[in-house]
C-alpha positions in Angstrom: 169.7 140.5 -53.7 171.7 137.5 -53.1 170.9 134.0 -54.3 170.3 132.8 -50.7 167.8 135.5 -50.1 165.7 134.4 -53.1 165.9 130.8 -52.1 164.8 131.5 -48.5 162.0 133.7 -49.8 160.9 131.0 -52.2 161.1 128.4 -49.4 159.0 130.6 -47.2 156.2 130.8 -49.8 156.3 127.1 -50.5 156.1 126.4 -46.8 153.2 128.8 -46.4 151.3 127.2 -49.2 152.0 123.7 -47.7 150.7 124.9 -44.3 147.6 126.4 -45.9 146.8 123.2 -47.8 147.3 121.1 -44.7 144.9 123.4 -42.8 142.3 123.1 -45.5 142.7 119.3 -45.5 142.3 119.2 -41.7 139.1 121.1 -41.9 137.6 119.1 -44.7 138.7 115.6 -43.7 136.2 115.0 -40.8 133.3 115.9 -43.1 134.4 113.3 -45.7 134.3 110.4 -43.3 131.4 108.1 -44.1 128.9 107.3 -41.4 128.8 103.7 -40.3 126.0 101.8 -42.0 123.2 100.4 -39.9 123.2 96.6 -39.9 120.1 95.0 -41.5 117.8 93.4 -39.0 117.0 89.8 -40.0 113.5 88.4 -39.5 113.3 85.6 -37.0 113.0 82.2 -38.5 109.5 80.6 -38.4 109.1 77.8 -35.9 107.4 75.3 -38.2 109.4 76.0 -41.4 107.9 77.9 -44.3 110.7 80.5 -44.4 110.0 81.5 -48.0 109.1 85.1 -48.4 109.0 87.4 -51.5 111.8 89.8 -51.1 113.3 92.3 -53.5 115.9 89.7 -54.5 113.2 87.1 -55.3 111.3 89.7 -57.3 114.4 90.6 -59.3 115.0 86.9 -60.1 111.4 86.3 -61.3 111.7 89.5 -63.4 114.9 88.2 -65.0 113.2 84.9 -66.0 110.5 86.6 -68.1 110.8 86.0 -71.8 
């Protein structure tokens, strides 16, 4: 065997491995794409004020102030 035959055979296997890895990546990539998150729906503001409401954020704050 000549040196060029070994190099071309090696190049063939490297190329085949690269094509195989690219094919696997093309199959897996669409399933890894995150779904768009739904935007939170805000409550309408009250007409006469009084917009305070106990939310999870408020509950966490009150819990953090306990001694």
